[in-house]
N, C-alpha and C positions, 0 to 999 in steps of 0.2 A: 504493500500500500504506500502510495506517495505521500510525503509530508505536505500539509497545506502550505500554500505559497504566501509568504509575507511580502506583499508587493512594495511596501515602503523600504524594507531591507534591500530588495532588488533594485529599487530606485537609487539607493545610495551606491550600490555596486556599479550601476550604469554611469553615475556621475564620475566615479573614479576612472572609468574607461575614458571619459571625455577630458579628465585632467591630463591624460597622456596625449590624446589627439590634439589638444590645444597647443602642444609644443610646436606644431608646424608654423603657427602664426608668429613665433618669436624670430622669424627669419630676419626682420629688420635689425635685431640684436646681433645675429651671426654675420651680417653683411660686412660691417667695418673690419672685424678681425680677419675675415676671409680675404678681403682686399689687401690688408696689410701683409698677410702671410704669403699670398700667391700673386699679388699685383694684377688681379683680374679687373677688367673693365666693369664699372658698376652697373651699366645698362645690361650688359651680357649676363652678369651675375644674377640680376633680378629675374632673368628668364627661368632660373631654377624654380622660383616661387610661382611664376605664371604657369609653367608646365604642370606643377603640382595642383594648382587650382583648376586648371582647364581639364585635367584628366579625371578628377574626382567623380563626375556624374557617370562615367562608364562603369566602374566597379559598383556604383550605387544601384545600377539596374540588375547586375548579377546578385548583389546582396539582397535587393528587394525580393527577387525570386526565391532566394533561400529562406527569407523570413516568412513569406507567404506559404512556403512548404514546411514550416515548422522547424527550420534550421537556423534560427536567429543567433543562437549561441555560437554555432560553428562559424558564421559570418564574422562575428566579433573577434573570435580567437584567431582565425586566419588573417583577418585584416590587421589585428593588433601585432601579430608576428611580422607581417610584411612591413608595417609602419616602423617598428623597432629596428628591423634589419636595414631599412632605408637610412636611419640615423647612424647605426653601427658602421655600415659600409661607407657612409659619407666621411667617416673618420679616417679612411684609408685613401681617399681620392687625392690626386695631385693635378688633375686637369678639369676644365669646365665641362666638357662633354660627359665625363664620368659623374660629376655632381648632378648634371641634368638627369642622368640615369638613376642615381641613388636617391637624392633628395626630391627630384622632380617626379620621375616615373614610379619608382618602387614605393616611396613614402606616400605618394599620391594615390596609388592603387590601394594600399593598405588603409589609408585615411578614409577613402570613399566607402570601402567594404565595411570597415568597423563602425564608421559614423552612421551609416544607414541602418546597419544591424542594431546598433545601440539605441538609436532614437525610436525607430519604428517597432522594435521588439517591446520596449517598455510601454509605448503608447497603447499597445493592445491589452495591457493589464490595467489601463486607466481610461476606459471609454467614457467614464463620468467626469474625469478631471483632466481632459486633454491639454488644456492651456497650461495648467499648473505643472503637470508632469513634464511637458516639453520645455517649459521655462526653467525648471530645476535642472534637468539633464543638460540643456544647452548652456546654462550658466557655468557648468563645469569647463566648457571650452575656454571661456574668458579667463577663469581662474587658472586653468592649465597653462595658458600663455605666460601669465605672471610667474607661476611656479617654475616653468621651464627656464625663463630668463634668470631667475634667482639661482637655480641649479647650475645653469651654464656659467654664470658669474663665479660661482663657487669653484667649479671645475677649472675655469680659466685661471683663477688665482692659484689653484693647486698645481697646474701643469704649465701655465703660460703658453698654451697651445690650443687653438680652436679645434683642430682635428681630434685631439685627445678628448676635448670636452664633448664633441658630438658623439664619439664612441661611447663614453661613459653614460651620456644621456640615453642612448639607445639601449644600453644594458639595464639601466634603471627601469626603463619602459617595459622591457621584456619581463622583468621580475614582477612588476605591478600587474601586467596582463595575466601572468601565470597564477598569481594569488587570487585576483578578483574574479576570475572565471569560475571559481568554485561556488560563488554566491549568485550565479546567473542561471536562469532557466529559459528555454525557448518558449515563446508564445505558441499557442496551438496552431496547427496548419489550417489553412482556410477551409479545407474540406473535412476537417475532423469533427465538426459540430461544436467545437469549442468557441467559435465566433459566430454570433447570431447573424443570419442572413438579413439583408435590408433591401428595400426597393431602390436604394441609391447605388447598390453594388454595380461597378463596371470594371471590366479588365482594361489593360492599357490600350488595347486596340480600339475598344468602344470609347475610351476616354479621349484618345487622340482625334477622334472624329467629332468630339463634342466642343462646341464653341466656348463653353465655360472654361475648358482647359486652356485655350489659347488666350482668352481674356486674362485669366489668372497668371499665366506664363509671362505676359507682357508687363502686368502690374508688378510681379516679383522682380523682373529684370530692372525696371525703372527704380524701384525702391533700393535694390542692392547697389545700383550705380551711385546713388546719393551717399550711401554708407561707405562705399569703397573709396570715394574721393577723399574722405577723411582718414579711413584706416590705412590707406596706402601712402598718404602724403602729409599726415598731420604735422610731423616735425618740420618738413620743408616749407609748408604753408606758414607755420608760426615763425620760422626764422627769416623767411623772405619778406613777410608783410606786417608782422606784429611785434617785432623786436625780441622774439624768443631767443634765449642764449643757447640752450641745449634742448635736443628733442627727446631725451631719455624719459623725463618726467611725464611729458604729455602723452607719449606712447603708452606708458604704464597706466596713467589715469583714464585714457580712452578705454583700455581693457577692463579696468575696474567698473567704470560706468556702464560698459556693455554688459558685464555680468549682472550688475544690479538691475539693468533694464530687462534682461531676460526673465528674472524672477518677477519683476513688477508687471510687465505686460502679460506674462503667463496668467497672473491672477486677474487682470483686467479683462482678458479675453473671455474667461468663464462667466464674467458678470455682464459685459456689454455686448458680447457676440463678436465674431471675427471681423465682419465688414466694418462695423462702427469703430472698432479698435484700430483697424488698418487706416481708416480715414484720419483718426486722431493722431496716429504715428506720423503720417505724411504731413499733416498740418503742423505738428510740432517740429518736424525736420525743416519745413519751410521757414518757420519762425527763427530757428537757429541759423539758417543760411542768411536770412535778412540781417541778423545781428552781425554776422561776419562782414556783410557788404556795407552796412551803414556805419560801422565803427572801425573802419580800416585803420590799422596801426595801433589800436588799443589792445594791450595784452590781456586785460581782464575779459574784454569782449571775445577775444580769441578763445580763451579757456571755456567761457560759457557756451559759445557756438560749437566748438569741437567736441566738448564732453556731452553736450546736448544731442549732437548727431550720433555719437557713439551709443548713447542711451536709447535713442529712438530706433536706430538701426537694429538693435537687439529685438525689437518688437516684430520686425518683418520676419526674422528667422524663427521666432516662436509661433507666429500666426499660421504660416503656410503648411506645416505638417498637418495640423488640425483641419485647415481649410480643404486640403486634399481629401482627407477621409470623410469630411462633411459632405462633399460634393460627389465623391465616387466610391463611398463605402469603405469599411474597415477590412474587408476580406482580402483585397488586393493592394492594401495600403503600401506595402514595401516596394513593390514594383512601380506602382503609380507615382509615388513620391520621388522615385529615382528619375522618372521622366520629367516631373515638375521641376526637379533640381537643376535641370539644364538652364532654366531661366536665371537661376543664381549664377551659373557659370558664365552666361552671356554678360551679365552686369559686372561680375568680378574680374573678367578678363579685359573687357573694354575700358572700364573706368580708370584704372591706373595709367593705361597708355594715353587715353584722351587727356587726362589731367596733366600729365607731364608734357605732352605735345603742345597743348594750348599755353601752358605756363612758359614753355621755351620760346614760343612764338610771340607772346604778348609781354613777357617779363613779370606778370603777376597772375593771381588766381581769380580775379573778378569775373572774367568771362566764363570760367568754369562754374562759379557760383550762380551766375544768371542762367546758364544752361541747366544746372541742377534744379533750380527753382521751376523752370518750364517743365522739365521731365516729371517732377513731383506733382505739379498741377495736373498734368495729363494722367498720372497715376491715380489721383483722387477722383477725377471724372470717370475713369475706367472702372474704379472700384464701385462707384455708385451705380454705374450701368450694369455691372456684373451682379450686384446685390438685387437690383430690380428684376433682372433676367432670371436669376436663381429662384426668386420668389415665385415667378410664373411656372418654372419647371417643377418646383415642389408642389404647387397647387395642382398641376396636371397629374403628377405621380400619386398624390393623395386621392385625387378624383378616380384614377384608374384602379386604386386598391380599395 
């Protein structure tokens, strides 16, 4: 006889997995010592992170299939091992193409597989508290970035060598994955009867033919663009336009506010509903961008704007897993969210490039801010259109049943 599942204990174990996966976002910390050690070009070096971000949705589709077939734990373990190996092997590379392979491809594949396994596996145990569960699990990523930075600083002080630091980080991650997996169980497979059928259930083929998917996909990409402008360039924006002396503090603070935001918005979603919360998130982001535009050169305004966007951006990441299951059912959530996540990749890959290209062209970030405001406004309009459209679809479904 199986012991009853303590879903809150499992939630804690899933958070620990995300402490590990958050390490990939500490790349801005690794960049400087890597350039000093190997004299690599900063733009080429940044490609390692872009490759990692761009590749994540591919393993998410495989991981999604595993979750829906009742193999969520296996997806987390395999992904966690690949992710840790990406860091360990990065400790041995001496050329950029090899770093692209280890940190970019290998850690990216592991990250996507473990991340989707982790998030969508636990969501299936919390059908009644989707927002809160995804908020708590996703907060682990932001905290993980901070923990990774602190650990990397410690290993750097110990060895005075970034390669050794990456190797040790990977070994720590491997140990954490090994210990935590004992506390995780796979959610039931979609056909096991463990997940109730719903008139909303659609597989990925049906979902891709549904205009709700494409509306949500575009809304997600637009929101991620605004968040990535700050997460990819907060230090540079502060130093170029607002008299910031060093970027280290603001990068850490954006991570902290992002983690707090994930918990905050997770609670709000369960109260106000996904669409209302999403509109609130985009309006709040607009306000923060306006602060940055109107108080150019004011360091306090920069901190308010940048940290506010970090806080709001968290809401987008928390809302979309639940929005996917709300529209297309919980049975195929793993695979469906893998496809939805491509919207994240579009925003995440384009934003850093566009931001730096416009800044290089114009000498400041004001044009980027105006562009972001326009995109957020489009996002708000599309969210309201989607909400209305979904209301009609639900009415038809209820009428049919």
